[in-house]
MARBA-953545 format. One line per field, with one value per residue: x, y, z of N, C-alpha, C in turn; chain; residue number from 0. Coordinates in steps of 0.05 Angstrom, whole numbers, plus 5000, padded with zeros to 4 digits. Example, Ala and Ser with C-alpha at 12.3 -4.5 7.8 and 13.67 -1.06 7.14 Angstrom:
residues 2
n.c1 <- (5264	5257);
n.c2 <- (4886	4955);
n.c3 <- (5156	5142);
ca.c1 <- (5246	5273);
ca.c2 <- (4910	4979);
ca.c3 <- (5156	5143);
c.c1 <- (5264	5258);
c.c2 <- (4934	5001);
c.c3 <- (5156	5157);
chain <- (A	A);
n <- (0	1);
//
This chain:
residues 87
n.c1 <- (5036	4979	4917	4854	4813	4747	4718	4740	4762	4805	4855	4890	4945	4974	5032	5053	5019	5026	5079	5077	5042	5069	5058	5033	4991	4933	4890	4823	4774	4709	4639	4607	4552	4534	4513	4537	4556	4612	4646	4691	4705	4697	4735	4782	4784	4786	4834	4868	4893	4938	4926	4874	4817	4775	4796	4847	4853	4838	4787	4782	4743	4746	4778	4753	4738	4706	4656	4671	4635	4611	4582	4619	4633	4643	4703	4715	4761	4796	4823	4866	4885	4934	4929	4942	4987	5006	5036);
n.c2 <- (5665	5667	5702	5668	5669	5693	5663	5614	5551	5540	5494	5456	5416	5375	5356	5289	5280	5325	5318	5270	5283	5325	5379	5436	5472	5490	5524	5516	5521	5547	5543	5603	5610	5567	5524	5477	5432	5418	5368	5352	5298	5289	5325	5302	5255	5275	5302	5260	5243	5212	5152	5130	5163	5158	5128	5145	5200	5265	5314	5384	5441	5508	5511	5478	5413	5368	5330	5287	5290	5340	5396	5443	5514	5572	5606	5577	5545	5486	5434	5377	5330	5285	5227	5242	5225	5216	5223);
n.c3 <- (6788	6750	6757	6757	6699	6691	6656	6655	6684	6736	6742	6789	6806	6856	6894	6885	6842	6810	6795	6766	6723	6700	6701	6737	6738	6701	6655	6640	6590	6604	6598	6595	6599	6624	6597	6585	6632	6669	6708	6762	6755	6699	6678	6698	6669	6615	6616	6621	6669	6717	6755	6801	6807	6844	6887	6899	6901	6925	6917	6909	6909	6899	6945	6982	7004	6959	6923	6868	6828	6829	6800	6761	6758	6716	6732	6777	6821	6816	6851	6851	6896	6921	6966	7034	7082	7149	7215);
ca.c1 <- (5012	4959	4890	4837	4794	4720	4707	4756	4765	4834	4860	4915	4954	4991	5051	5060	5003	5039	5104	5069	5030	5088	5048	5021	4967	4923	4864	4805	4752	4683	4616	4597	4523	4527	4499	4551	4567	4634	4651	4719	4709	4700	4761	4803	4785	4794	4863	4882	4911	4946	4915	4846	4805	4757	4810	4874	4854	4817	4779	4775	4732	4749	4792	4736	4735	4681	4652	4682	4613	4600	4585	4638	4624	4665	4716	4721	4788	4794	4848	4867	4905	4938	4924	4962	4990	5024	5033);
ca.c2 <- (5652	5686	5699	5654	5684	5687	5645	5589	5536	5537	5466	5454	5389	5377	5335	5269	5283	5346	5307	5249	5295	5343	5406	5443	5489	5495	5538	5501	5539	5540	5556	5624	5608	5543	5505	5451	5431	5400	5359	5344	5271	5292	5337	5282	5237	5289	5308	5235	5244	5185	5142	5125	5187	5151	5115	5156	5229	5282	5336	5408	5463	5533	5505	5462	5386	5365	5305	5288	5295	5366	5413	5466	5538	5589	5620	5559	5534	5458	5422	5348	5325	5257	5222	5253	5209	5228	5210);
ca.c3 <- (6780	6740	6768	6738	6683	6699	6636	6656	6709	6742	6752	6803	6815	6879	6903	6866	6817	6793	6783	6747	6700	6688	6702	6763	6735	6674	6653	6623	6583	6616	6584	6612	6601	6639	6580	6587	6659	6673	6735	6765	6743	6670	6672	6704	6646	6591	6619	6623	6692	6726	6780	6804	6820	6867	6909	6904	6898	6937	6899	6923	6892	6914	6970	6999	6993	6945	6909	6841	6809	6834	6776	6762	6746	6707	6753	6799	6824	6821	6859	6854	6916	6928	6994	7052	7106	7169	7240);
c.c1 <- (4991	4932	4872	4818	4766	4707	4722	4754	4795	4838	4888	4920	4974	5009	5056	5044	5016	5064	5097	5058	5049	5079	5034	4994	4960	4897	4848	4781	4725	4662	4605	4567	4514	4512	4511	4565	4588	4635	4681	4724	4713	4727	4784	4806	4795	4824	4880	4902	4915	4931	4885	4833	4790	4773	4836	4875	4831	4812	4773	4765	4732	4758	4775	4734	4707	4680	4661	4660	4599	4604	4603	4626	4648	4676	4724	4751	4785	4821	4845	4891	4909	4932	4948	4963	5009	5021	5037);
c.c2 <- (5672	5681	5685	5674	5675	5667	5618	5576	5533	5510	5465	5425	5393	5352	5315	5270	5303	5334	5286	5262	5314	5372	5411	5457	5491	5510	5521	5519	5528	5555	5577	5623	5584	5522	5478	5450	5410	5392	5353	5316	5273	5304	5318	5264	5251	5296	5284	5235	5216	5177	5140	5148	5179	5140	5129	5186	5242	5306	5360	5429	5488	5529	5491	5434	5382	5337	5308	5293	5322	5383	5437	5490	5554	5604	5603	5551	5504	5447	5391	5343	5295	5253	5232	5235	5223	5214	5228);
c.c3 <- (6772	6753	6748	6724	6691	6680	6636	6683	6712	6754	6764	6810	6837	6882	6880	6840	6798	6780	6762	6721	6686	6686	6729	6760	6706	6676	6633	6616	6595	6600	6602	6617	6617	6623	6581	6614	6660	6702	6737	6752	6713	6663	6677	6680	6621	6592	6620	6646	6704	6752	6779	6820	6845	6891	6917	6905	6913	6918	6917	6903	6909	6943	6991	6987	6982	6932	6880	6820	6814	6809	6781	6748	6736	6731	6777	6798	6832	6828	6861	6873	6921	6957	7011	7076	7125	7196	7263);
chain <- (A	A	A	A	A	A	A	A	A	A	A	A	A	A	A	A	A	A	A	A	A	A	A	A	A	A	A	A	A	A	A	A	A	A	A	A	A	A	A	A	A	A	A	A	A	A	A	A	A	A	A	A	A	A	A	A	A	A	A	A	A	A	A	A	A	A	A	A	A	A	A	A	A	A	A	A	A	A	A	A	A	A	A	A	A	A	A);
n <- (0	1	2	3	4	5	6	7	8	9	10	11	12	13	14	15	16	17	18	19	20	21	22	23	24	25	26	27	28	29	30	31	32	33	34	35	36	37	38	39	40	41	42	43	44	45	46	47	48	49	50	51	52	53	54	55	56	57	58	59	60	61	62	63	64	65	66	67	68	69	70	71	72	73	74	75	76	77	78	79	80	81	82	83	84	85	86);
//
């Protein structure tokens, strides 16, 4: 796995999301000046990922759970995780 470029957002998919989308990791260009702010919700839509982001997916930014409307910065790592169940 390559280290994320400071001018990009590293997007990771986990478990069933990875299998449904057919990829595990992508780099997305980010505006280094912050003129255009992306959110996980916007990227979810642009990437046309499967499922309902609000009900079926957890968002993590830099390995911390976050809201889907949190602004992303260049160099961030964004993870989309399906619900985890266990007993």
